[in-house]
N, C-alpha and C positions, 0 to 999 in steps of 0.2 A: 309438643315437640321439644320445648325447652327442657321439660322434665326428663324426657328420654335422653337428651344429650348429657345432662348432669348425671343421670344414672349410669350411662355408658362410661363417662369419665371416671366416676367413683369406682366402678367395677374394674376398669383398666388399671387404675392406680393400685387397687387392692390386689389384683392378680400379679402385678409387678412386684410388690413387696412379698407376696406369698412365694413366688417363684425364686426370688433371690434368697429367701430364708431356707429354701429347700435344696441348697447346693449339696453336692455329694462329697462325702468325706474321702480323704486319701485312701483309707482302707477299703471303702466300698469300690472305688475305682480300681485299686490293686487287685482286689478279689475277683472282680469281673474280668479284667485283663487275663489274669492267671487261669481262671475257669475257661475262658475262650481259647487260650493258647493250648491248654491241656487237651481240650476237646479236639482242636485242630490237629494236634500231634497224633492222637488215637485215630482220627479220621484218615490222616495221611498214611499212617502205618497200615490201615485197612486197604488203602489203594496199593501200597507196595506189596502186600500179601495177596492181593487179587491177581496181579499180573505175574504169570509164571516166570521163573528166573531166565528161561531160554527166550523170553520175549522182551527183555529189558532193552535190547538194541532196536526194537521195532520203532519205525517211523511211519506216521500217517501218510507222509509224502517226503520225497528226498530233500526238499528245501527247508525242512524244520528239524528241530532237535528230536533225538530219540526219547523214548519213555524215561530211560535212565538219566539222560542229559537234562530233561525237564525237571526231574526231581532233584538233581544235583544243583541246578540253577536255583531252585526254591530254597534248598538248604544254604547255599552260599549267600543268597540275599538275606535270609533270616539273620545270619551271622553279621553280614556287612551293615545292615540297618541297625540292628540292636546294639552293636558295639559303639555306634555314634550316640545312641540314646542313653545307654546305661553304663558306658565305659567298660563293658565286658571285654575280655581278651579276644583277639582274632584267632580262633582255634583252627582255622583252615589255612592261614597263611596267605601268601600272595598268589598262589597258583589258582588257575581257573578250573574248578572241579569238572565242569561239564566237558572240558576239552581233554581231560585226563583219561587215557585208555584204561588205566588200572582201577579207576574209580567207578567203572561202568557195571560192575557185577552187582547182583542183588544184595549180597552181604555188605559190600562197600556202600552202596546207596543207602541201605538201611542204617548203617553206622552213621553216615553224615546227616541223614534226616533226623535221627534220634538226638544226636549231639547238638544239632542246630536248635531244635525245639527246647531241649534241656537248657541250653545257653540263654535263650529268650526267657524261659520261665524263671530260671535262677536270677537272671538280671532284674526281672520285674519284682521278685521277692526282696531284693536288696536295694532297689532304686529309691532315691529320695524323691517322692512324688511332688514335693513342693517345687521341683524344677520343671514340671510338665509344661508350664507356660513359657519357659525360657527358649529363645530362638537359638538354633545352632546351625552351623554350616554342614550340609550334607552334599558332598561333591559340588555341583553347580547350583544347588538350591539352599535357601535359608528357610527353615521351618521350625515350628515349635517341636519340642520332644513329643508332645501329645500327638501332633499331626503325623510325625514319623512313625509312632507306634501304630496309628491307624493305617498308614500306608504299608507298613510291614505286614500287617494282618491281611489287608486287601491283596497284597502281592502274592502271598503264599496261597491264598484262596484262589486267586486267578490261575496260577500255574497248576495247582492240584486239579482244578476244574478242567483245564485243557487236557489233562491226561484221561479224562472220562472218555473222550473220543478214541484215544489209543486203545484203551481197554475194550471198548465196544468193537472197534475194527479188528482187534485180535481174536474176537469171538467170545468175549466174556462179559459179565454184567458188573458194572461198577458197584461199589458198596452203597448201602442205604445211607441217605443223608443223615448227618448228625447235627441237627440244628440246635439241640439242647443237650 
């Protein structure tokens, strides 16, 4: 029994040193973030192209956003979150895109989606990743830059996923998942 406890202790200490020696480099982290955001951009564009232009005003029910408004919310949030993390400019300004009647067309939604993903990707390319652990104020929350990058990715995935129902209810099939 004593021998097993000593073996477990040595193994645990060895694993601890091994794991800390295997930390990820800034460039590995940057590369993975960029790869995932580029994939998400293509996947979201697939969604935009699946929904016909005349269905962008479609709502699954009256009390929720239209397809266009969901996508505009996604774009605006990409911009809002990433500007806190990477200090990229606010390319949208202070207006709320999802409330703008002129932003609801397929061409306009496509423009804002592409611009928002490009802003995120370019911000990640330029970002000083040594600041990932730095806490920053994001509206009412204080989080690390790293946590906010994860939240931004989660948020766009969530809203794109919501539009799967819109596409199905409009009689179409959503794009094939792009996990890799």
